[in-house]
KOLMITI-44921 format. One record per residue (C-alpha): residue number from 1; z, y, x negated. Coordinates in Angstrom, 2 decimals, padded with zeros to 5 digits. Layout:
<sites>
SITE   nr       zz       yy       xx
SITE  NUM        Z        Y        X
...
</sites>
This chain:
<sites>
SITE   nr       zz       yy       xx
SITE    1   010.11   021.46   007.15
SITE    2   009.83   018.12   008.98
SITE    3   013.09   016.70   010.36
SITE    4   014.93   014.13   008.33
SITE    5   013.93   010.62   009.35
SITE    6   016.35   008.93   011.71
SITE    7   017.78   005.56   010.80
SITE    8   015.39   002.64   011.02
SITE    9   016.60  -000.29   013.06
SITE   10   015.42  -003.19   015.16
SITE   11   016.43  -001.44   018.31
SITE   12   020.18  -001.64   017.87
SITE   13   020.49   002.09   017.32
SITE   14   022.56   001.48   014.19
SITE   15   022.05   002.94   010.73
SITE   16   020.67  -000.13   008.99
SITE   17   017.91  -001.07   006.62
SITE   18   016.24  -004.29   007.67
SITE   19   015.00  -005.15   004.19
SITE   20   017.87  -004.55   001.73
SITE   21   016.92  -002.57  -001.36
SITE   22   016.46  -004.47  -004.62
SITE   23   017.98  -002.62  -007.60
SITE   24   015.60  -002.02  -010.52
SITE   25   015.83  -005.23  -012.50
SITE   26   014.97  -006.47  -015.95
SITE   27   012.29  -009.09  -016.34
SITE   28   013.57  -012.53  -015.33
SITE   29   014.91  -014.41  -018.33
SITE   30   014.89  -011.33  -020.58
SITE   31   017.52  -008.74  -019.59
SITE   32   016.51  -006.44  -022.48
SITE   33   012.96  -005.98  -021.18
SITE   34   012.51  -003.46  -018.34
SITE   35   010.18  -004.10  -015.45
SITE   36   006.61  -002.85  -015.78
SITE   37   005.89   000.60  -014.39
SITE   38   003.19   001.34  -011.82
SITE   39   001.54   004.68  -011.08
SITE   40   000.56   005.18  -007.43
SITE   41  -001.65   008.10  -006.43
SITE   42  -002.74   009.07  -002.94
SITE   43  -001.89   010.36   000.51
SITE   44   001.39   011.81   001.74
SITE   45   001.57   012.36   005.50
SITE   46   003.85   013.72   008.21
SITE   47   003.71   010.96   010.83
SITE   48   004.40   011.69   014.49
SITE   49   004.85   008.44   016.40
SITE   50   004.44   008.52   020.19
SITE   51   005.24   005.47   022.33
SITE   52   005.02   005.87   026.14
SITE   53   008.04   004.37   027.85
SITE   54   006.23   003.10   030.93
SITE   55   002.50   003.66   030.66
SITE   56   000.54   006.91   030.52
SITE   57   000.37   009.30   033.49
SITE   58  -003.03   011.09   033.37
SITE   59  -002.99   014.87   033.95
SITE   60   000.81   015.02   034.05
SITE   61   003.97   014.34   032.05
SITE   62   004.43   010.96   030.42
SITE   63   007.90   009.95   029.29
SITE   64   007.75   008.76   025.70
SITE   65   009.72   008.06   022.56
SITE   66   008.55   010.58   019.94
SITE   67   009.63   010.33   016.31
SITE   68   008.72   012.31   013.17
SITE   69   008.63   010.25   009.99
SITE   70   007.32   010.53   006.42
SITE   71   004.13   008.53   005.92
SITE   72   000.82   008.17   004.13
SITE   73  -000.57   004.80   003.02
SITE   74  -000.14   005.34  -000.72
SITE   75   003.30   006.95  -000.33
SITE   76   004.43   004.15   001.98
SITE   77   003.25   001.49  -000.45
SITE   78   004.98   003.23  -003.34
SITE   79   008.19   003.38  -001.30
SITE   80   008.09  -000.34  -000.55
SITE   81   007.31  -001.26  -004.16
SITE   82   010.29   000.76  -005.41
SITE   83   012.61  -000.34  -002.60
SITE   84   011.93  -003.95  -003.58
SITE   85   012.66  -003.42  -007.25
SITE   86   009.51  -002.09  -008.95
SITE   87   009.46   000.90  -011.29
SITE   88   007.22   003.40  -009.48
SITE   89   005.89   006.88  -010.13
SITE   90   003.98   008.51  -007.26
SITE   91   001.58   011.46  -007.39
SITE   92   000.28   013.36  -004.35
SITE   93  -000.21   016.80  -002.82
SITE   94   001.66   018.35   000.12
SITE   95   002.10   021.73   001.78
SITE   96   004.48   023.94  -000.22
SITE   97   007.19   023.99   002.47
SITE   98   007.33   020.18   002.56
SITE   99   007.70   019.44  -001.16
SITE  100   011.49   019.03  -001.15
SITE  101   011.42   016.93   002.03
SITE  102   008.84   014.43   000.77
SITE  103   010.30   014.26  -002.71
SITE  104   013.70   013.47  -001.18
SITE  105   012.29   010.84   001.18
SITE  106   010.46   009.06  -001.64
SITE  107   013.54   009.26  -003.85
SITE  108   015.56   007.50  -001.12
SITE  109   013.36   004.46  -001.73
SITE  110   013.66   004.76  -005.50
SITE  111   010.31   006.46  -006.22
SITE  112   009.89   009.16  -008.85
SITE  113   007.61   011.60  -007.04
SITE  114   005.41   014.23  -008.68
SITE  115   004.17   016.33  -005.76
SITE  116   001.78   019.26  -006.13
SITE  117   002.71   022.15  -003.82
SITE  118  -000.26   023.53  -001.88
SITE  119   000.31   027.11  -000.73
SITE  120  -002.87   027.25   001.36
SITE  121  -003.01   023.90   003.19
SITE  122  -000.37   022.14   005.26
SITE  123   000.78   018.60   004.56
SITE  124  -001.49   016.01   006.14
SITE  125  -000.45   014.89   009.62
SITE  126  -001.12   011.85   011.79
SITE  127  -000.26   011.48   015.47
SITE  128   000.18   007.76   016.08
SITE  129  -000.07   006.48   019.67
SITE  130   001.82   003.20   019.80
SITE  131   000.92   000.72   022.56
SITE  132   003.35  -001.59   024.32
SITE  133   002.33  -004.50   022.05
SITE  134   002.94  -002.43   018.91
SITE  135  -000.73  -001.77   018.12
SITE  136  -001.65   001.84   017.52
SITE  137  -004.33   004.53   017.56
SITE  138  -004.18   007.28   014.94
SITE  139  -005.34   010.90   015.07
SITE  140  -005.60   012.15   011.50
SITE  141  -005.62   015.55   009.81
SITE  142  -005.43   014.89   006.06
SITE  143  -004.53   018.48   005.19
SITE  144  -003.39   019.07   001.61
SITE  145  -004.30   015.51   000.61
SITE  146  -007.94   016.56   000.54
SITE  147  -007.12   019.18  -002.11
SITE  148  -005.70   016.79  -004.73
SITE  149  -007.16   017.64  -008.16
SITE  150  -007.16   016.12  -011.64
SITE  151  -004.64   018.73  -012.76
SITE  152  -002.16   017.24  -010.26
SITE  153  -002.26   013.89  -012.11
SITE  154  -001.55   014.34  -015.84
SITE  155  -003.13   011.54  -017.87
SITE  156   000.17   011.02  -019.69
SITE  157   001.59   009.44  -016.53
SITE  158  -000.57   006.40  -017.31
SITE  159   000.81   006.05  -020.84
SITE  160   002.98   002.96  -021.04
SITE  161   002.29   001.95  -017.43
SITE  162   001.32  -001.59  -016.47
SITE  163  -000.81  -000.75  -013.45
SITE  164  -002.54   001.94  -011.41
SITE  165  -002.59   001.58  -007.63
SITE  166  -004.98   003.49  -005.38
SITE  167  -005.92   003.36  -001.71
SITE  168  -009.37   003.85  -000.23
SITE  169  -008.38   007.26   001.13
SITE  170  -008.66   008.63  -002.41
SITE  171  -012.35   007.62  -002.51
SITE  172  -013.52   008.99   000.83
SITE  173  -014.22   012.68   000.08
SITE  174  -016.11   014.12  -002.93
SITE  175  -013.22   016.13  -004.47
SITE  176  -010.87   013.15  -004.17
SITE  177  -013.51   010.73  -005.41
SITE  178  -013.67   012.69  -008.65
SITE  179  -009.91   012.17  -009.09
SITE  180  -010.13   008.46  -008.23
SITE  181  -013.00   007.73  -010.62
SITE  182  -011.33   009.71  -013.40
SITE  183  -008.09   007.77  -012.90
SITE  184  -009.97   004.47  -012.92
SITE  185  -011.62   005.41  -016.19
SITE  186  -008.31   006.44  -017.75
SITE  187  -006.62   003.22  -016.57
SITE  188  -009.41   000.99  -017.87
SITE  189  -009.45   002.77  -021.21
SITE  190  -005.73   001.96  -021.56
SITE  191  -006.16  -001.65  -020.44
SITE  192  -004.08  -001.16  -017.29
SITE  193  -004.35  -003.41  -014.28
SITE  194  -005.91  -001.64  -011.30
SITE  195  -004.95  -002.57  -007.74
SITE  196  -006.72  -001.34  -004.63
SITE  197  -005.98  -001.18  -000.90
SITE  198  -009.15  -000.07   000.97
SITE  199  -006.90   001.58   003.55
SITE  200  -009.18   002.33   006.51
SITE  201  -012.18   000.54   007.97
SITE  202  -013.38   003.80   009.54
SITE  203  -013.29   005.74   006.27
SITE  204  -014.71   002.75   004.38
SITE  205  -017.71   002.72   006.70
SITE  206  -018.25   006.43   006.08
SITE  207  -018.13   006.19   002.29
SITE  208  -020.27   003.04   002.20
SITE  209  -019.04  -000.49   001.36
SITE  210  -021.57  -000.94  -001.45
SITE  211  -020.40   002.21  -003.22
SITE  212  -016.75   001.24  -002.81
SITE  213  -017.36  -002.18  -004.34
SITE  214  -019.22  -000.60  -007.24
SITE  215  -016.42   001.88  -007.93
SITE  216  -013.61  -000.68  -007.73
SITE  217  -015.35  -003.71  -009.26
SITE  218  -013.08  -005.48  -011.73
SITE  219  -009.78  -004.51  -010.13
SITE  220  -006.97  -007.01  -010.60
SITE  221  -006.00  -007.17  -006.91
SITE  222  -007.61  -005.96  -003.67
SITE  223  -005.73  -005.87  -000.34
SITE  224  -008.25  -005.39   002.51
SITE  225  -007.34  -006.10   006.11
SITE  226  -009.69  -008.19   008.22
SITE  227  -011.84  -005.28   009.41
SITE  228  -012.15  -003.84   005.92
SITE  229  -013.01  -007.22   004.40
SITE  230  -015.68  -007.76   007.07
SITE  231  -017.25  -004.39   006.20
SITE  232  -017.16  -005.12   002.48
SITE  233  -018.72  -008.59   002.76
SITE  234  -020.66  -008.86   006.03
SITE  235  -018.86  -012.18   006.60
SITE  236  -017.29  -013.20   009.91
SITE  237  -014.50  -015.52   008.76
SITE  238  -011.52  -014.45   006.62
SITE  239  -011.84  -017.36   004.17
SITE  240  -015.49  -016.50   003.55
SITE  241  -014.58  -012.81   003.20
SITE  242  -011.89  -013.54   000.62
SITE  243  -014.09  -015.94  -001.33
SITE  244  -016.94  -013.46  -001.53
SITE  245  -014.67  -010.66  -002.68
SITE  246  -013.49  -012.75  -005.65
SITE  247  -016.88  -011.87  -007.12
SITE  248  -015.47  -008.36  -007.57
SITE  249  -011.70  -008.78  -007.90
SITE  250  -009.42  -011.17  -009.82
SITE  251  -007.14  -011.62  -006.81
SITE  252  -008.00  -010.97  -003.15
SITE  253  -005.44  -010.86  -000.36
SITE  254  -007.00  -010.41   003.09
SITE  255  -004.32  -009.19   005.50
SITE  256  -004.62  -010.74   008.96
SITE  257  -001.82  -009.05   010.87
SITE  258  -000.02  -011.46   013.15
SITE  259  -001.93  -014.40   011.66
SITE  260  -000.77  -013.92   008.07
SITE  261  -003.12  -013.59   005.12
SITE  262  -005.72  -015.37   003.01
SITE  263  -005.13  -015.45  -000.75
SITE  264  -008.12  -016.12  -002.99
SITE  265  -008.80  -016.21  -006.73
SITE  266  -012.06  -017.07  -008.51
SITE  267  -012.70  -020.78  -008.85
SITE  268  -009.85  -021.87  -006.56
SITE  269  -009.78  -022.82  -002.89
SITE  270  -008.45  -019.93  -000.75
SITE  271  -004.94  -020.35   000.63
SITE  272  -004.04  -019.39   004.22
SITE  273  -000.46  -018.18   004.46
SITE  274   000.87  -018.04   007.99
SITE  275   002.70  -015.01   009.37
SITE  276   006.36  -015.17   010.30
SITE  277   007.02  -014.94   014.07
SITE  278   008.01  -011.42   015.11
SITE  279   008.24  -009.33   018.26
SITE  280   006.19  -006.25   017.43
SITE  281   007.53  -002.82   018.35
SITE  282   005.31  -000.77   016.03
SITE  283   002.74  -002.13   013.58
SITE  284   002.42   001.22   011.77
SITE  285   002.80   000.61   008.06
SITE  286   003.03  -003.19   008.24
SITE  287   000.04  -003.50   005.93
SITE  288   001.62  -000.97   003.55
SITE  289   004.86  -002.94   003.51
SITE  290   002.88  -006.13   002.86
SITE  291   001.10  -004.50  -000.08
SITE  292   004.30  -003.07  -001.54
SITE  293   006.15  -006.37  -001.20
SITE  294   003.33  -008.34  -002.83
SITE  295   003.11  -005.83  -005.68
SITE  296   006.85  -005.91  -006.32
SITE  297   006.76  -009.69  -006.79
SITE  298   003.42  -009.79  -008.61
SITE  299   004.47  -007.11  -011.11
SITE  300   007.49  -009.20  -012.05
SITE  301   005.05  -011.68  -013.66
SITE  302   003.29  -009.04  -015.79
SITE  303   003.62  -009.81  -019.53
SITE  304   005.67  -007.41  -021.62
SITE  305   002.62  -005.68  -023.11
SITE  306   001.82  -002.49  -021.12
SITE  307  -001.38  -002.85  -019.17
SITE  308  -001.40  -006.64  -019.13
SITE  309  -002.25  -008.15  -015.74
SITE  310  -001.31  -011.67  -014.63
SITE  311  -004.69  -012.40  -013.03
SITE  312  -005.76  -016.00  -012.66
SITE  313  -009.23  -015.03  -013.83
SITE  314  -007.71  -014.17  -017.22
SITE  315  -006.44  -017.72  -017.74
SITE  316  -008.73  -019.88  -019.80
SITE  317  -009.76  -023.40  -018.88
SITE  318  -007.84  -024.48  -021.97
SITE  319  -004.62  -023.55  -020.13
SITE  320  -004.79  -025.18  -016.68
SITE  321  -001.00  -025.23  -016.47
SITE  322  -000.97  -021.46  -016.92
SITE  323  -003.55  -021.07  -014.18
SITE  324  -001.47  -023.27  -011.87
SITE  325   001.61  -021.16  -012.55
SITE  326  -000.35  -018.00  -011.83
SITE  327  -001.54  -019.34  -008.48
SITE  328   002.00  -020.39  -007.63
SITE  329   003.29  -016.91  -008.50
SITE  330   000.61  -015.27  -006.35
SITE  331   001.35  -017.60  -003.44
SITE  332   005.05  -016.79  -003.68
SITE  333   004.23  -013.07  -003.69
SITE  334   002.06  -013.46  -000.58
SITE  335   004.73  -015.49   001.22
SITE  336   007.27  -012.78   000.46
SITE  337   004.84  -010.13   001.69
SITE  338   004.30  -011.76   005.09
SITE  339   008.07  -012.11   005.45
SITE  340   008.61  -008.38   004.82
SITE  341   005.72  -007.36   007.09
SITE  342   007.11  -009.47   009.94
SITE  343   010.40  -007.60   009.71
SITE  344   008.82  -004.15   009.53
SITE  345   006.94  -004.48   012.83
SITE  346   010.19  -004.94   014.75
SITE  347   011.09  -001.23   014.53
SITE  348   009.56   002.26   014.42
SITE  349   008.26   003.72   011.17
SITE  350   006.39   002.74   008.02
SITE  351   009.03   003.22   005.30
SITE  352   011.86   000.91   004.17
SITE  353   014.50   003.67   004.45
</sites>
């Protein structure tokens, strides 16, 4: 079983959480109405972070800080959503010996985790080499994640939910693609909002940008980073990328790392939201934290009806005030997301706790 994660901190060595947890809350202005629930399905990973202390010594020993942490893009995003107040159920597949560990780690963030135990494959693992500036290179073995099946995700988990969230990793291999497309069909049949994070430019290139756009067309929100957005659109500038992607998605948020993000909705001028200044120690999971933070704020604006999505594209021209409010809500969600991401990069690890 992987070791329990050490305390996250900004280098002080103390047992502190940089982003305080937000208790599950009722909808603003209506204490009797619970927050909408989101189902997240995707990767769970054992992360091993390696950061050389003073450069790499070829062909010999290199002193380094080495830390084992729970990870996986979808699991990280679910953890941040729940930590920041959303009602989250997560589904994934791990090696049998790691089920209790990953269930406990997700529960620490407030996630209800349904984890399939694989008795033949080990939990997916990633060795993350962290550079002095916080940027990283990842060596990935997806392990049990590649064996996720429909039976691991009962359709009833979508009943009464407001949204389904997937990452691109669930689309990149044929067995997983079957699960992703089935889930998309089930979500659409129930009228749920679908949100997508493409996840990896390398995997996106392998699966084919055109196919990915076809599969995910009509999603309520898409969260590509700059490299992923460039692959999906062929554009060179983030504003052009975001604008073009609004032909497929109701809301597009292009993550730009230390620059911030571009928020775009159909028929409106894109908004550039600047990043908060931060001294990066480890950028692992910053995009996941951004996505989770945005979702936690965006979901708070979902109408009470299960499956309803507060997308600007759904507002009619007869209600310009409603459209303005929607854009303001989205902008506030993006501003909160860049604030959370700026805090996350100041310490090791991709999870809030």
